[in-house]
Backbone as CSV, one residue per row, in Angstrom:
resi,resn,N_x,N_y,N_z,CA_x,CA_y,CA_z,C_x,C_y,C_z
1,MET,-17.099,79.668,76.139,-16.521,78.512,75.489,-17.588,77.689,74.774
2,GLU,-18.750,77.567,75.392,-19.829,76.784,74.794,-20.387,77.453,73.551
3,ILE,-20.136,78.736,73.414,-20.615,79.474,72.241,-19.854,79.017,70.998
4,PHE,-18.571,78.725,71.145,-17.731,78.370,70.003,-17.835,76.906,69.604
5,LEU,-18.346,76.061,70.475,-18.429,74.635,70.215,-19.197,74.298,68.934
6,PRO,-20.335,74.949,68.630,-21.030,74.641,67.376,-20.216,75.002,66.125
7,TYR,-19.236,75.872,66.269,-18.406,76.255,65.129,-17.175,75.363,64.993
8,VAL,-16.680,74.864,66.103,-15.455,74.069,66.096,-15.699,72.668,65.535
9,ILE,-16.794,72.038,65.935,-17.075,70.664,65.495,-17.240,70.583,63.978
10,PRO,-18.048,71.446,63.338,-18.119,71.375,61.864,-16.779,71.663,61.191
11,LEU,-16.005,72.555,61.783,-14.693,72.860,61.215,-13.791,71.626,61.254
12,LEU,-13.819,70.889,62.349,-12.998,69.680,62.460,-13.457,68.582,61.515
13,LEU,-14.714,68.611,61.126,-15.220,67.615,60.187,-14.987,68.021,58.733
14,VAL,-15.094,69.301,58.462,-15.004,69.792,57.079,-13.551,69.962,56.633
15,LEU,-12.673,70.373,57.511,-11.280,70.639,57.135,-10.573,69.407,56.558
16,PRO,-10.634,68.229,57.195,-9.989,67.058,56.571,-10.596,66.695,55.214
17,LEU,-11.903,66.833,55.084,-12.551,66.552,53.801,-12.064,67.526,52.734
18,PHE,-11.947,68.781,53.089,-11.459,69.794,52.159,-10.025,69.493,51.721
19,LEU,-9.157,69.147,52.668,-7.770,68.821,52.326,-7.683,67.586,51.438
20,TYR,-8.549,66.617,51.696,-8.576,65.415,50.871,-8.991,65.747,49.440
21,LEU,-10.033,66.551,49.294,-10.511,66.897,47.956,-9.535,67.789,47.204
22,ILE,-8.876,68.680,47.890,-7.930,69.587,47.223,-6.700,68.819,46.730
23,SER,-6.407,67.666,47.333,-5.244,66.896,46.883,-5.453,66.314,45.490
24,PHE,-6.706,66.212,45.028,-6.988,65.670,43.705,-7.107,66.737,42.630
25,MET,-7.033,68.001,43.016,-7.148,69.076,42.027,-5.882,69.119,41.171
26,PRO,-6.031,69.243,39.857,-4.841,69.323,39.005,-4.119,70.646,39.225
27,GLU,-2.810,70.604,39.182,-2.008,71.810,39.333,-1.817,72.464,37.975
28,LYS,-1.426,73.719,38.004,-1.121,74.405,36.765,0.045,73.723,36.087
29,GLY,-0.101,73.471,34.824,0.986,72.845,34.069,1.148,71.365,34.357
30,SER,0.158,70.737,35.004,0.307,69.329,35.324,0.086,68.432,34.106
31,GLY,-0.265,69.020,32.962,-0.483,68.238,31.765,0.802,67.912,31.028
32,ASN,1.943,68.259,31.586,3.230,68.012,30.957,3.501,66.508,30.916
33,LYS,3.684,65.987,29.741,3.893,64.547,29.563,5.349,64.146,29.823
34,ASN,6.248,65.104,30.066,7.655,64.791,30.279,7.990,64.520,31.742
35,LEU,6.979,64.487,32.610,7.242,64.227,34.018,7.397,62.733,34.256
36,PRO,8.246,62.359,35.201,8.391,60.939,35.512,7.146,60.417,36.225
37,PRO,6.945,59.102,36.242,5.790,58.549,36.941,5.949,58.703,38.453
38,GLY,4.838,58.679,39.151,4.871,58.773,40.611,3.723,59.610,41.114
39,LYS,3.632,59.713,42.421,2.601,60.544,43.020,3.260,61.474,44.029
40,ARG,2.515,62.525,44.379,3.075,63.504,45.299,2.440,63.445,46.682
41,GLY,1.432,62.623,46.870,0.837,62.471,48.193,-0.026,63.661,48.582
42,TRP,-0.230,63.834,49.877,-1.081,64.902,50.401,-0.421,66.261,50.207
43,PRO,-1.237,67.325,50.079,-0.655,68.665,50.000,0.173,68.963,51.251
44,VAL,1.242,69.635,51.104,2.196,70.038,52.136,2.907,68.818,52.744
45,LEU,2.192,67.805,53.170,2.818,66.634,53.785,3.557,65.769,52.784
46,GLY,3.027,65.677,51.571,3.659,64.838,50.559,3.726,63.387,51.002
47,GLU,4.857,62.767,50.793,5.052,61.376,51.189,6.058,61.266,52.337
48,ASN,6.157,62.318,53.139,7.098,62.328,54.257,6.828,61.205,55.254
49,MET,5.556,61.006,55.591,5.224,59.999,56.598,5.569,58.591,56.109
50,GLU,5.267,58.298,54.841,5.586,56.978,54.311,7.083,56.731,54.328
51,MET,7.850,57.766,54.001,9.303,57.612,53.990,9.839,57.459,55.415
52,ALA,9.280,58.219,56.348,9.744,58.136,57.736,9.396,56.791,58.363
53,LEU,8.208,56.284,58.077,7.781,55.024,58.694,8.476,53.801,58.095
54,SER,8.692,53.811,56.788,9.304,52.634,56.160,10.820,52.734,56.065
55,GLY,11.361,53.929,56.169,12.802,54.125,56.025,13.153,54.429,54.572
56,PRO,14.165,55.263,54.334,14.507,55.652,52.965,14.820,54.504,52.013
57,PRO,15.614,53.477,52.407,15.899,52.409,51.435,14.640,51.655,50.983
58,LYS,13.769,51.316,51.931,12.552,50.596,51.578,11.604,51.495,50.784
59,PHE,11.520,52.771,51.145,10.676,53.725,50.425,11.090,53.798,48.954
60,ILE,12.379,53.952,48.713,12.879,54.067,47.339,12.701,52.743,46.594
61,LYS,12.976,51.626,47.255,12.808,50.323,46.607,11.350,50.087,46.213
62,ASP,10.420,50.417,47.104,8.987,50.254,46.799,8.578,51.120,45.617
63,ARG,9.057,52.360,45.569,8.695,53.260,44.464,9.335,52.808,43.151
64,MET,10.538,52.260,43.231,11.183,51.747,42.014,10.389,50.575,41.444
65,GLU,9.890,49.699,42.314,9.094,48.564,41.849,7.740,49.009,41.308
66,LYS,7.167,50.037,41.918,5.828,50.481,41.540,5.830,51.351,40.283
67,TYR,6.803,52.258,40.148,6.769,53.234,39.060,7.823,52.992,37.982
68,SER,9.088,53.036,38.338,10.142,52.911,37.331,11.468,52.588,38.014
69,GLN,12.294,51.804,37.341,13.616,51.474,37.868,14.596,52.633,37.723
70,ASP,14.268,53.592,36.845,15.208,54.669,36.536,14.924,55.966,37.284
71,VAL,13.657,56.409,37.261,13.313,57.702,37.864,11.840,57.694,38.264
72,PHE,11.536,58.372,39.371,10.149,58.569,39.768,10.039,59.915,40.472
73,GLN,8.822,60.442,40.540,8.618,61.715,41.215,7.888,61.493,42.533
74,THR,8.134,62.383,43.483,7.481,62.343,44.778,7.503,63.746,45.355
75,SER,6.987,63.906,46.542,7.030,65.177,47.242,7.591,64.925,48.630
76,LEU,8.734,65.514,48.917,9.377,65.363,50.214,9.691,66.734,50.780
77,LEU,9.383,66.931,52.038,9.618,68.196,52.736,8.978,69.373,52.008
78,GLY,7.820,69.131,51.418,7.075,70.197,50.759,7.555,70.541,49.360
79,GLU,8.502,69.827,48.834,9.058,70.116,47.509,8.825,68.941,46.568
80,ARG,8.460,69.270,45.339,8.352,68.230,44.311,9.764,67.753,43.989
81,THR,9.927,66.437,43.953,11.262,65.862,43.822,11.263,64.750,42.788
82,ALA,12.286,64.725,41.958,12.516,63.601,41.054,13.667,62.791,41.640
83,VAL,13.460,61.495,41.814,14.474,60.616,42.388,15.034,59.757,41.258
84,PHE,16.339,59.884,41.020,17.020,59.116,39.982,17.658,57.898,40.626
85,CYS,17.452,56.724,40.026,17.927,55.464,40.600,18.757,54.705,39.570
86,GLY,19.640,53.889,40.060,20.382,52.975,39.205,21.453,53.636,38.362
87,ALA,22.020,52.842,37.452,23.138,53.283,36.624,22.732,54.383,35.653
88,LYS,21.524,54.284,35.078,21.097,55.310,34.125,20.928,56.665,34.802
89,GLY,20.362,56.672,35.988,20.214,57.921,36.730,21.546,58.494,37.134
90,ASN,22.457,57.634,37.537,23.793,58.069,37.907,24.518,58.651,36.694
91,LYS,24.363,58.016,35.555,25.002,58.512,34.334,24.394,59.857,33.925
92,PHE,23.076,59.987,34.094,22.392,61.229,33.730,22.900,62.397,34.565
93,LEU,23.196,62.169,35.827,23.633,63.245,36.716,25.145,63.310,36.906
94,SER,25.892,62.517,36.180,27.339,62.479,36.370,27.985,63.784,35.918
95,PRO,29.189,64.058,36.410,29.892,65.277,36.012,30.201,65.345,34.513
96,MET,30.109,64.205,33.820,30.361,64.219,32.378,29.265,64.990,31.643
97,SER,28.068,65.052,32.225,26.977,65.787,31.576,26.968,67.215,32.112
98,THR,27.915,68.005,31.665,28.131,69.345,32.206,27.007,70.314,31.873
99,ASN,26.224,70.058,30.850,25.187,71.009,30.474,23.944,70.878,31.342
100,LEU,23.836,69.891,32.209,22.634,69.695,33.022,22.684,70.435,34.343
101,LEU,23.868,70.593,34.911,23.993,71.208,36.223,24.681,72.554,36.101
102,PRO,24.330,73.516,36.990,25.022,74.789,36.951,26.508,74.611,37.281
103,HIS,27.343,75.357,36.652,28.796,75.321,36.845,29.381,73.971,36.469
104,GLY,28.728,73.229,35.604,29.258,71.972,35.120,29.357,70.893,36.181
105,GLY,28.554,70.993,37.249,28.581,69.988,38.295,29.776,70.115,39.203
106,GLN,30.527,71.206,39.087,31.719,71.394,39.907,31.399,72.319,41.083
107,LYS,32.140,72.150,42.165,31.981,73.028,43.325,32.477,74.417,42.975
108,GLN,31.821,75.404,43.559,32.245,76.791,43.288,33.392,77.188,44.167
């Protein structure tokens, strides 16, 4: 057990630093200017902890104040997510806009 100790301690110090630095690396295609404002948080974790600790209503309200009243991007449960808020977002996703959703927004 004492043989592995010199390897475990540096690993525990380097791994968080590596994860922190990798979170700032640009992703492929991240230069797209059509993305909504927002951040995606830590890799894999995203903003799950912030949403869990503050609660969904406060999380969304804080992001609306910080980024945009209409739409913002985040990462929840490991997936990049666009959150649409307010009347404009509701109108954008309404069943009247049949060309945006598969099957015209209707249940199969």
